[in-house]
C-alpha positions as CSV (number, residue, x, y, z in Angstrom):
1,M,-0.3,-0.3,0.0
2,S,1.5,3.4,-0.9
3,R,1.7,5.8,2.0
4,G,0.6,9.4,1.7
5,F,2.1,12.6,2.2
6,P,2.9,13.5,5.9
7,P,1.3,16.7,6.9
8,I,4.1,19.4,6.0
9,G,4.9,17.6,2.8
10,R,1.0,17.6,1.9
11,R,1.0,21.2,2.2
12,R,4.1,22.1,0.1
13,A,2.9,19.8,-2.3
14,L,-0.1,21.7,-3.0
15,Q,1.3,25.2,-2.5
16,G,3.8,24.1,-5.2
17,A,0.8,23.1,-7.7
18,A,-0.9,26.1,-6.9
19,A,2.2,27.9,-7.9
20,G,2.9,25.4,-10.9
21,F,-0.9,26.6,-12.0
22,V,0.0,30.3,-11.5
23,A,2.9,31.0,-13.5
24,F,1.2,28.5,-16.3
25,G,-1.6,30.8,-15.8
26,L,0.9,34.1,-16.3
27,L,2.3,32.1,-19.3
28,L,-0.6,31.5,-20.8
29,W,-1.8,35.4,-20.5
30,W,1.6,36.4,-21.8
31,L,1.8,34.4,-24.9
32,L,-2.2,34.5,-25.9
33,P,-3.3,38.2,-24.6
34,L,-6.1,38.6,-23.0
35,G,-6.8,35.0,-22.6
36,E,-8.9,35.3,-25.7
37,E,-9.0,34.6,-29.1
38,P,-7.6,37.7,-31.4
39,P,-10.5,39.9,-33.0
40,G,-10.4,40.1,-36.5
41,G,-11.7,42.3,-39.8
42,T,-10.5,45.0,-41.5
43,I,-8.9,48.4,-40.3
44,K,-7.9,51.7,-41.8
45,F,-4.5,53.2,-40.5
46,S,-3.3,56.7,-41.7
47,T,0.5,56.8,-41.9
48,G,2.2,59.8,-43.3
49,T,4.5,61.1,-46.0
50,R,7.2,58.8,-47.7
51,A,11.0,58.9,-45.8
52,G,9.3,60.0,-42.6
53,V,9.2,58.4,-39.1
54,Y,5.0,58.7,-39.1
55,Q,5.3,55.8,-42.4
56,K,8.0,53.5,-41.6
57,Y,6.6,53.2,-37.6
58,G,3.1,52.4,-38.9
59,K,4.0,49.7,-41.4
60,M,6.2,48.2,-38.7
61,L,3.6,48.3,-36.1
62,S,1.0,46.9,-39.4
63,D,3.4,43.8,-39.4
64,A,3.2,43.5,-35.2
65,F,-0.7,43.7,-35.6
66,A,-0.5,40.9,-37.9
67,K,1.4,38.5,-36.1
68,D,-0.7,39.2,-33.1
69,M,-4.0,39.5,-34.7
70,P,-3.8,36.8,-38.0
71,D,-7.0,37.3,-38.8
72,L,-7.0,41.2,-38.9
73,K,-6.4,43.1,-42.3
74,V,-4.5,46.3,-41.7
75,R,-4.7,48.8,-44.9
76,L,-2.2,51.3,-44.5
77,K,-3.0,55.0,-46.1
78,D,0.1,57.8,-46.9
79,S,-1.0,61.1,-45.9
80,G,0.2,64.6,-46.2
81,G,1.0,64.5,-42.1
82,S,-0.9,64.7,-38.5
83,Q,-3.4,67.5,-40.0
84,A,-4.7,64.9,-42.4
85,N,-4.1,62.2,-40.0
86,V,-6.8,63.6,-37.5
87,K,-9.2,64.9,-40.2
88,R,-9.6,61.5,-42.0
89,V,-10.0,59.7,-38.3
90,A,-12.4,62.0,-37.1
91,S,-14.7,61.5,-40.1
92,G,-14.4,58.1,-40.5
93,E,-11.9,57.8,-43.4
94,A,-9.4,56.2,-41.4
95,D,-9.5,54.3,-38.3
96,F,-6.4,54.3,-36.2
97,T,-3.7,57.0,-36.8
98,I,-0.4,58.8,-35.8
99,A,-1.0,62.6,-34.6
100,A,1.1,65.4,-33.2
101,A,-0.8,66.7,-30.2
102,D,-0.7,70.6,-31.4
103,A,-2.9,69.3,-34.6
104,V,-5.0,67.5,-32.5
105,E,-6.1,70.4,-29.8
106,T,-6.3,73.2,-33.3
107,Y,-8.7,70.7,-34.8
108,E,-10.8,70.5,-31.7
109,L,-10.4,74.3,-30.8
110,E,-11.3,74.7,-34.8
111,K,-14.3,72.8,-34.0
112,G,-13.6,70.2,-36.6
113,A,-16.4,67.6,-37.8
114,G,-16.1,64.8,-35.2
115,A,-13.7,66.4,-33.5
116,D,-15.9,65.2,-29.9
117,Q,-15.5,61.5,-31.2
118,L,-11.5,61.3,-31.0
119,R,-10.0,59.4,-28.6
120,G,-6.7,58.4,-27.3
121,V,-5.0,55.1,-27.7
122,A,-1.3,55.8,-26.6
123,R,1.8,58.7,-26.3
124,L,4.1,57.5,-28.8
125,Y,7.0,59.8,-29.0
126,D,8.1,63.2,-29.8
127,D,8.7,65.0,-32.7
128,Y,11.5,67.5,-33.2
129,V,11.1,70.8,-35.0
130,Q,14.4,70.8,-37.7
131,L,15.4,73.7,-39.4
132,V,17.6,72.7,-42.1
133,V,20.1,75.0,-43.9
134,P,23.0,74.4,-46.3
135,R,26.6,74.0,-44.0
136,D,28.0,77.4,-45.5
137,S,24.4,79.3,-45.3
138,S,24.6,82.7,-43.5
139,I,21.1,81.6,-42.1
140,R,21.9,81.1,-38.3
141,S,18.5,82.3,-36.9
142,V,14.7,82.0,-37.4
143,A,14.4,85.7,-37.8
144,Q,17.0,85.7,-40.3
145,L,14.9,83.3,-42.9
146,K,12.8,86.9,-43.8
147,G,13.4,87.8,-47.5
148,K,14.3,83.8,-48.1
149,R,12.9,81.0,-49.7
150,V,11.7,78.1,-47.3
151,A,10.0,74.9,-47.4
152,I,7.3,74.9,-44.6
153,G,6.0,71.4,-45.3
154,P,2.3,70.3,-47.4
155,P,-1.3,72.7,-46.2
156,D,-2.3,69.6,-44.2
157,S,0.7,68.7,-42.0
158,G,1.8,68.6,-38.8
159,V,5.1,70.7,-40.3
160,R,3.0,73.7,-41.8
161,L,1.1,74.7,-38.3
162,I,4.6,74.5,-36.5
163,A,6.7,76.5,-38.9
164,D,3.8,79.0,-39.6
165,R,3.7,79.4,-35.7
166,V,7.2,79.5,-35.0
167,L,7.7,81.6,-38.0
168,K,5.1,84.5,-36.2
169,A,7.1,84.2,-33.2
170,A,10.0,85.3,-34.6
171,N,7.8,88.5,-36.3
172,I,7.9,86.6,-39.5
173,N,4.8,86.3,-41.6
174,A,4.8,82.8,-43.9
175,Q,3.2,84.5,-46.6
176,K,4.0,87.8,-46.8
177,D,8.2,87.5,-45.8
178,I,8.9,84.7,-47.1
179,T,8.5,82.8,-50.5
180,P,7.2,79.8,-49.2
181,F,7.1,75.8,-50.5
182,P,5.1,73.1,-49.9
183,D,7.7,70.5,-49.4
184,G,8.2,67.7,-47.0
185,I,10.4,65.2,-46.3
186,D,9.4,63.3,-49.1
187,S,10.7,66.1,-51.7
188,G,12.4,68.7,-48.9
189,P,16.0,67.3,-48.9
190,D,16.4,67.1,-52.8
191,G,15.0,70.6,-53.0
192,L,17.5,71.8,-50.7
193,K,20.2,70.3,-52.5
194,R,19.4,71.7,-55.9
195,G,18.9,75.1,-54.2
196,D,15.4,75.3,-55.2
197,F,14.9,77.1,-51.6
198,D,16.9,78.2,-48.6
199,A,15.4,76.3,-46.0
200,F,13.5,74.1,-44.9
201,F,11.0,73.1,-41.8
202,W,10.5,69.6,-40.6
203,S,9.0,67.7,-38.0
204,S,9.6,64.4,-36.8
205,G,11.0,62.0,-34.3
206,L,14.4,61.3,-34.3
207,P,16.1,60.4,-36.7
208,T,14.2,60.9,-40.1
209,E,15.2,58.9,-42.4
210,G,15.4,61.4,-45.3
211,L,17.8,63.2,-43.5
212,V,20.0,60.6,-42.7
213,T,20.2,59.8,-47.1
214,L,20.4,63.8,-47.1
215,S,23.8,63.8,-45.3
216,K,25.6,60.9,-46.7
217,T,25.8,63.5,-50.0
218,F,25.0,66.9,-49.1
219,A,26.6,69.6,-46.2
220,F,23.5,70.4,-44.2
221,R,23.4,72.0,-40.8
222,F,20.5,72.8,-38.0
223,V,19.4,76.2,-37.0
224,P,19.2,76.3,-33.4
225,I,15.4,77.8,-32.0
226,G,15.9,78.6,-28.4
227,T,13.8,79.6,-25.1
228,D,12.9,82.7,-26.4
229,L,11.1,81.9,-29.3
230,V,9.2,79.2,-27.2
231,T,8.3,81.8,-24.5
232,K,6.6,83.6,-27.4
233,L,4.7,80.7,-28.6
234,H,3.1,79.6,-25.6
235,D,2.0,83.9,-25.7
236,Q,0.2,82.7,-28.6
237,G,-2.0,80.4,-26.3
238,G,-4.1,77.6,-27.7
239,A,-2.6,74.4,-29.5
240,S,0.5,76.5,-28.8
241,S,1.0,75.5,-25.6
242,Y,1.8,72.1,-26.4
243,Y,5.6,72.9,-27.8
244,R,8.3,72.6,-25.5
245,A,12.2,74.1,-25.0
246,T,14.3,70.7,-25.6
247,N,18.0,70.0,-27.1
248,M,17.9,67.6,-30.2
249,P,20.8,64.9,-28.7
250,A,23.9,65.0,-30.4
251,S,23.1,61.1,-31.5
252,A,20.3,62.2,-33.4
253,Y,22.7,62.8,-37.1
254,P,26.1,62.2,-35.7
255,S,27.6,63.5,-38.9
256,V,25.8,66.4,-38.8
257,Q,26.2,67.9,-35.5
258,K,29.7,66.6,-34.6
259,G,29.0,66.0,-30.8
260,S,27.0,69.2,-30.5
261,T,22.7,69.1,-29.4
262,V,20.9,71.5,-31.0
263,A,18.1,73.9,-29.1
264,T,14.4,72.9,-30.5
265,I,10.9,72.4,-29.6
266,A,8.8,69.1,-29.3
267,V,5.7,67.8,-29.0
268,S,4.4,64.6,-28.4
269,N,2.8,62.3,-31.0
270,L,-0.4,60.7,-30.2
271,L,-1.7,57.4,-31.5
272,I,-5.4,58.0,-32.4
273,T,-9.0,56.4,-33.0
274,R,-12.6,57.4,-32.5
275,A,-14.7,56.3,-29.3
276,D,-16.8,53.7,-31.3
277,M,-13.8,51.9,-32.3
278,D,-14.1,48.4,-30.6
279,P,-13.0,48.7,-27.2
280,R,-11.6,44.4,-27.5
281,L,-10.2,45.4,-30.8
282,T,-8.4,48.8,-29.2
283,E,-7.3,46.8,-26.2
284,W,-5.5,44.4,-28.6
285,L,-3.5,47.2,-30.3
286,T,-2.7,49.0,-27.6
287,R,-1.1,46.0,-26.2
288,T,0.8,45.5,-29.3
289,V,2.2,48.6,-29.5
290,I,3.6,48.3,-26.0
291,R,5.1,44.8,-26.5
292,S,6.4,46.1,-29.9
293,R,8.5,48.6,-28.7
294,D,12.3,46.5,-28.7
295,H,11.4,45.3,-31.9
296,I,10.1,47.6,-33.6
297,G,12.4,50.3,-31.7
298,D,16.0,48.2,-33.5
299,R,14.4,50.4,-36.9
300,V,13.2,53.2,-35.2
301,H,14.3,54.8,-33.4
302,S,11.6,56.8,-32.0
303,A,9.8,53.9,-31.4
304,Q,12.3,53.0,-28.3
305,L,10.7,55.9,-26.2
306,V,7.3,54.2,-26.4
307,D,6.1,53.3,-22.6
308,V,3.3,51.7,-20.6
309,R,3.9,54.6,-17.9
310,T,3.7,57.7,-20.2
311,A,1.7,56.2,-22.8
312,I,-1.9,56.5,-20.8
313,Y,-0.9,60.7,-21.0
314,T,-2.8,61.2,-24.5
315,D,-4.1,65.4,-23.7
316,P,-5.8,66.8,-25.0
317,L,-8.0,63.4,-26.0
318,P,-9.5,61.2,-23.2
319,L,-8.1,57.8,-23.0
320,H,-10.0,55.3,-25.8
321,D,-12.0,52.8,-23.3
322,G,-10.5,49.9,-24.6
323,A,-6.9,51.4,-24.0
324,R,-7.8,51.9,-20.7
325,R,-8.7,48.4,-20.1
326,Y,-5.5,47.5,-21.3
327,Y,-3.8,49.9,-19.4
328,R,-5.4,48.8,-16.1
329,S,-4.5,44.9,-16.6
330,V,-1.4,46.2,-16.3
331,K,-1.3,48.4,-13.9
332,P,1.1,47.2,-11.2
């Protein structure tokens, strides 16, 4: 006859079994997010311009979604930038997108159609304003752009929004005091190289592929945007309150910066959707965005800055219910 466990041994065995079940449950929870079948269907994701971070990040997020949710089809659509992206989601033309916080706030302040239905999914990374000129240019400040030919970004881009405001802070009217060009990162580098204009504005995560490529064939530098202009930006009120003074790290474009930081301004990027988006789908997408950070960060440096502790701060938008559900599930 087999002997039973002594009292203490039985208790320890039961404790060990319970611990094993807990460990197995945690492993299952990690491998199979939310403990249920992944959602399917089709979503439309608005990205950005060629050679920009939005487009590259959006494509890699789409690949990560496909891995976690095999039955979900993601249709990517290029765009002019933040302003176009916000309009697309608000109108239902797109389901998810990335947009800068100032563009979102501007759309809300202007009472754009569907603005009250916009919701935040995650705060992602910061855009840095990059004012680019040829290395031998005499332009050393924003004020010295007066009378020059300047690319200020496509009409529906976040770049255009920021460039207009930065120029205004320097007492420059973008339509009267400069010769404006609607070029962005897709055509701006080549235009500068050809001499079509004297400077161009760009706003994006660091580094931007278009500028990295330009640095290999053309000598350029960045014009600093000092704290005095940031103060004047804040004095403009409204969405300008989302800009903050910062320094572009020397590691962003090593061959251009030569170990020096560049004073500039930054604004947060948000992943956004609408209030009527399926909560379960949004929860799964939020999880994938957070968990894919390191993998995507190997290719898109900005993605390394995505963090669950800061992702919940999607001001000026309230969190979507599905995103909130995810953040609550991982709260320590």
